[in-house]
C-alpha positions as CSV (number, residue, x, y, z in Angstrom):
1,M,-3.8,18.8,27.0
2,P,-7.6,19.0,27.0
3,R,-9.5,15.8,26.1
4,A,-11.4,15.6,22.9
5,S,-15.2,15.9,23.2
6,K,-17.4,13.1,22.0
7,E,-18.3,15.2,19.0
8,Q,-14.7,15.7,18.0
9,K,-14.0,12.0,18.5
10,A,-17.0,11.1,16.3
11,E,-15.8,13.5,13.7
12,Q,-12.4,11.9,13.7
13,V,-13.8,8.4,13.4
14,E,-15.9,9.5,10.4
15,E,-12.8,11.2,8.8
16,I,-10.6,8.0,9.2
17,A,-13.4,5.8,7.9
18,E,-13.8,8.0,4.9
19,R,-10.1,7.7,4.2
20,L,-10.1,4.0,4.6
21,K,-13.0,3.6,2.1
22,R,-11.4,6.0,-0.3
23,A,-7.8,4.6,-0.1
24,K,-6.7,1.7,-2.3
25,V,-4.0,0.8,0.2
26,A,-3.3,1.6,3.9
27,V,0.1,0.8,5.4
28,L,0.2,0.6,9.2
29,T,3.6,1.6,10.8
30,D,4.9,1.8,14.3
31,Y,6.4,5.2,14.5
32,R,8.0,4.9,17.9
33,G,11.6,6.4,18.1
34,L,11.0,9.0,15.3
35,T,11.2,12.7,16.1
36,V,8.6,15.3,15.0
37,S,11.0,16.5,12.3
38,Q,11.7,13.0,11.0
39,L,7.9,12.4,10.8
40,Q,7.5,15.7,8.9
41,D,10.2,14.6,6.4
42,L,8.4,11.2,5.9
43,R,5.1,13.0,5.4
44,T,6.7,15.3,2.8
45,R,8.1,12.4,0.9
46,L,4.8,10.5,1.0
47,R,2.8,13.5,-0.2
48,G,4.8,13.5,-3.5
49,G,3.4,10.0,-4.1
50,D,-0.3,10.9,-3.4
51,V,0.1,9.3,0.0
52,E,-1.3,10.8,3.3
53,Y,0.4,9.8,6.6
54,R,-1.6,10.2,9.8
55,V,-1.0,9.3,13.4
56,V,-4.2,7.7,14.8
57,K,-5.5,6.7,18.2
58,N,-6.2,3.0,18.1
59,T,-9.6,3.2,19.7
60,L,-10.8,5.7,17.2
61,A,-9.1,3.7,14.2
62,R,-10.9,0.5,15.4
63,R,-14.2,2.3,15.3
64,A,-13.4,3.7,11.9
65,A,-12.5,0.3,10.6
66,E,-15.8,-1.1,11.8
67,A,-17.7,1.9,10.3
68,A,-15.9,1.6,7.0
69,G,-16.8,-2.2,6.9
70,M,-13.2,-3.4,7.5
71,P,-13.4,-5.2,10.9
72,A,-10.4,-7.4,10.1
73,L,-8.2,-4.4,10.3
74,Q,-8.9,-4.1,14.1
75,S,-6.5,-6.8,14.9
76,E,-3.6,-5.0,13.4
77,L,-4.1,-1.8,15.5
78,K,-1.8,-2.5,18.4
79,G,0.7,-0.1,19.9
80,P,1.4,3.4,18.6
81,V,0.2,3.3,14.9
82,A,0.3,5.7,12.0
83,I,-1.4,5.0,8.8
84,A,-0.2,5.8,5.3
85,F,-3.2,6.1,3.0
86,G,-2.5,5.6,-0.6
87,Y,-5.0,6.7,-3.2
88,A,-3.3,5.9,-6.5
89,D,-0.9,2.9,-7.2
90,L,-1.0,0.0,-4.6
91,G,2.7,-0.3,-4.1
92,V,3.6,3.4,-3.8
93,P,3.1,3.9,0.0
94,A,5.1,0.8,0.9
95,K,7.8,1.6,-1.5
96,L,8.2,5.2,-0.2
97,I,8.3,4.0,3.4
98,N,11.0,1.5,2.4
99,E,12.9,4.2,0.6
100,F,12.6,6.5,3.6
101,V,14.0,3.7,6.0
102,R,16.9,3.0,3.6
103,A,17.8,6.6,3.1
104,T,17.6,7.7,6.7
105,R,18.5,4.3,8.4
106,L,15.8,5.0,10.9
107,K,13.6,2.2,12.4
108,L,10.1,2.6,11.0
109,E,8.4,-0.8,11.5
110,V,5.6,-1.8,9.1
111,V,3.0,-3.6,11.3
112,G,0.5,-4.5,8.6
113,G,-1.6,-3.2,5.8
114,L,-4.8,-3.1,4.1
115,V,-5.0,-3.6,0.3
116,E,-8.3,-3.2,-1.5
117,G,-10.1,-4.3,1.7
118,R,-7.9,-7.2,2.5
119,V,-5.6,-7.2,5.5
120,F,-1.8,-7.9,4.7
121,S,0.8,-9.0,7.1
122,P,4.1,-7.0,7.3
123,A,5.8,-9.6,5.0
124,Q,3.0,-9.1,2.4
125,V,3.4,-5.4,2.5
126,K,7.1,-5.8,1.9
127,Q,6.4,-8.0,-1.1
128,L,4.0,-5.3,-2.3
129,A,6.8,-2.7,-2.0
130,D,9.2,-5.0,-4.0
131,L,6.8,-5.2,-7.0
132,P,7.5,-3.0,-10.0
133,S,5.0,-0.2,-10.6
134,R,1.9,-0.7,-12.7
135,E,3.4,1.1,-15.6
136,T,6.6,-1.0,-15.5
137,L,4.5,-4.3,-15.4
138,I,2.4,-3.2,-18.4
139,A,5.6,-2.2,-20.3
140,Q,7.1,-5.6,-19.6
141,L,4.0,-7.3,-20.7
142,L,3.8,-5.4,-24.0
143,G,7.5,-6.0,-24.6
144,T,6.9,-9.7,-24.2
145,L,3.9,-9.7,-26.5
146,Q,5.7,-7.8,-29.2
147,S,8.9,-9.7,-29.3
148,P,8.9,-12.6,-31.8
149,S,8.4,-16.0,-30.3
150,P,10.6,-18.7,-31.8
151,S,8.7,-21.4,-30.0
152,W,5.5,-20.2,-31.8
153,S,7.0,-20.9,-35.2
154,E,8.4,-24.1,-34.1
155,S,5.0,-25.3,-32.9
156,C,3.4,-24.4,-36.3
157,K,5.9,-26.5,-38.3
158,P,4.1,-29.8,-37.8
159,L,0.8,-28.2,-38.9
160,C,2.4,-26.8,-42.0
161,S,4.1,-30.0,-43.0
162,S,0.8,-32.0,-42.8
163,S,-1.1,-29.3,-44.7
164,L,-0.9,-29.0,-48.4
165,E,-1.2,-25.1,-48.5
166,C,1.8,-24.1,-46.2
């Protein structure tokens, strides 16, 4: 396999840096043990959630992280790494990767992540995956706000009893 020229490498670094800047979340995975067809299946599932999955060379990814202003990500780039770039909801890439692992029973290890410029540990990425979607959280909040609060009326009773116009 011919080696990439310096121009090609510089182009790849620029492309990865642009994706890192544009992505709201990037989940780093160790893809060892997966076949090409399994990786293709994962990519197909991720594409449905506006997530792009890309195998990257660590040297190029480190340079891209530096160029994108995210030098803290460099410490996470060890061993064979693929990055799932998420451009919409923060939890979608991690959720889709967890669903893929559960459905296929394959070993796809999450080695870290980058969420809005902050480096996340594998445990933090798992917590992110376990969070409900943004829409679900908003619906829960609205449901809570719309439900009558018995404690509110109880807290107003002392005020009403001391006031003449209650």
